[in-house]
C-alpha positions in Angstrom: 0.1 0.1 0.0 2.7 2.3 0.6 4.6 1.8 -2.4 1.4 2.6 -4.5 1.0 5.9 -2.2 4.6 6.6 -3.0 4.2 5.9 -6.9 0.9 8.3 -6.8 3.0 11.0 -4.9 5.8 10.6 -7.4 3.5 10.9 -10.4 1.7 14.1 -8.8 5.0 15.7 -8.3 5.9 15.1 -11.8 2.8 16.5 -13.2 2.7 19.5 -11.0 6.2 20.5 -12.1 5.5 19.7 -15.8 2.3 21.8 -16.0 4.1 24.7 -14.1 6.7 24.5 -16.5 5.0 24.0 -19.5 2.6 27.1 -18.7 5.6 29.2 -17.9 7.4 28.6 -21.2 3.9 29.0 -23.1 3.4 32.4 -21.5 6.9 33.4 -21.5 7.2 33.0 -25.3 3.8 34.7 -25.8 4.8 37.7 -23.7 8.2 37.8 -25.9 6.4 37.2 -29.3 4.2 40.1 -28.2 6.9 42.3 -28.6 8.0 41.2 -32.0 6.4 42.9 -34.7 6.2 40.6 -37.1 3.9 38.4 -35.0 1.6 41.4 -34.4 -1.0 42.6 -36.9 -3.4 45.4 -36.9 -7.3 44.3 -36.3 -8.7 44.5 -39.8 -11.2 47.1 -39.4 -8.4 49.7 -37.7 -7.2 52.5 -40.0 -3.7 52.1 -41.5 -2.2 55.2 -39.9 -3.6 55.5 -36.3 -5.2 52.6 -34.3 -8.4 53.3 -32.4 -8.6 50.9 -29.6 -12.0 51.6 -27.8 -11.8 51.7 -23.8 -8.3 51.1 -23.5 -6.6 54.0 -21.7 -3.0 52.1 -22.2 -3.0 51.4 -26.0 0.6 51.4 -26.5 1.6 48.7 -29.0 -1.8 47.3 -29.6 -2.5 44.7 -31.9 -3.2 41.0 -32.4 -0.8 38.4 -31.7 -0.8 36.0 -34.8 -3.5 37.9 -36.0 -5.8 36.2 -33.1 -5.2 37.2 -29.7 -5.7 41.1 -28.8 -2.8 42.4 -26.9 -0.6 45.3 -25.8 2.7 46.0 -24.4 1.1 45.7 -20.6 -0.6 42.7 -21.4 2.7 41.2 -22.9 4.8 42.4 -19.8 2.2 40.5 -17.5 2.6 37.3 -19.7 6.2 37.4 -19.3 6.1 37.7 -15.8 3.4 35.0 -15.1 5.8 32.8 -17.3 8.9 33.5 -15.3 7.0 32.6 -12.2 5.8 29.1 -13.8 9.5 28.3 -14.7 10.7 29.4 -11.3 7.7 27.4 -9.3 8.4 24.1 -11.3 11.7 23.9 -9.4 9.7 22.2 -6.4 6.5 20.5 -5.9 5.3 23.1 -3.3 5.9 25.8 -5.7 4.3 24.3 -8.6 1.4 23.2 -6.7 1.0 26.9 -5.2 1.5 28.2 -8.9 -0.9 25.9 -10.7 -3.7 26.5 -8.2 -3.2 30.4 -8.0 -3.1 30.1 -12.0 -6.3 28.5 -12.2 -7.9 30.5 -9.9 -6.7 34.0 -11.4 -7.4 32.8 -15.0 -11.0 31.7 -14.6 -11.3 34.9 -12.8 -10.0 36.7 -16.2 -11.6 34.7 -18.5 -15.0 35.7 -16.6 -13.8 39.2 -16.5 -13.4 38.6 -20.3 -16.7 37.9 -21.0 -18.2 41.0 -19.4 -18.2 44.4 -21.3 -17.4 46.2 -18.1 -14.3 44.5 -17.5 -13.3 43.0 -20.6 -10.2 45.4 -20.8 -8.9 45.0 -17.3 -10.3 48.6 -16.4 -8.7 50.3 -19.6 -5.3 48.6 -19.1 -5.4 45.2 -21.2 -7.7 43.4 -23.8 -8.6 40.2 -22.5 -11.8 39.7 -24.8 -12.0 37.8 -27.9 -10.2 34.9 -28.3 -8.1 35.5 -25.1 -11.1 34.4 -23.1 -10.9 30.6 -24.7 -7.2 30.6 -24.4 -7.4 31.8 -20.5 -10.1 29.3 -19.9 -8.4 26.4 -21.4 -4.9 27.0 -19.6 -7.1 27.7 -16.3 -8.7 24.3 -16.8 -5.5 22.6 -17.5 -3.7 24.1 -14.2 -7.0 23.3 -12.2 -7.2 19.7 -12.9 -3.4 19.3 -11.7 -3.8 21.7 -9.0 -6.7 20.7 -7.4 -8.3 17.4 -8.9 -5.1 15.4 -9.1 -3.7 16.0 -5.4 -7.5 15.2 -4.1 -7.1 11.7 -6.3 -3.9 10.9 -4.5 -5.2 12.0 -1.0 -8.5 9.8 -1.7 -6.4 6.9 -2.9 -3.7 7.0 -0.2 -6.3 7.1 2.7 -5.9 3.9 4.6 -9.2 1.8 4.4 -10.7 0.5 7.7 -10.5 -3.3 7.7 
């Protein structure tokens, strides 16, 4: 029984760290890509000379990353920080568990904010609407599964049964 519990815990540690590291790399690369003009496109309906970004008080660097995800410089910087935190958190089990749980909670909230017209620009700072909503929701689900569901499964499976 103890060997089975040990194997479950090793798998949990491995998956927690892998997801934190993977999310970290993804968000770091997305953040960096947002600063590279070749990966940014203006929205199709924007004028060529001056981009009008509705309801964004911080519109510097506004564009669509890969032509899909609305972003600006502040949004890119946040992605870089989230990515670096994920990479750093992946160095330990405790750090990766906390990162995955925190990431899941925050990114579910961000995805929900992206659905509401009053908050889908993070109060005028960053665009979190459009394709950002599903991307944030999917990454939150992945982090939430590994951060909340998997540890609960290990705990349930390792509880000694009354004989």
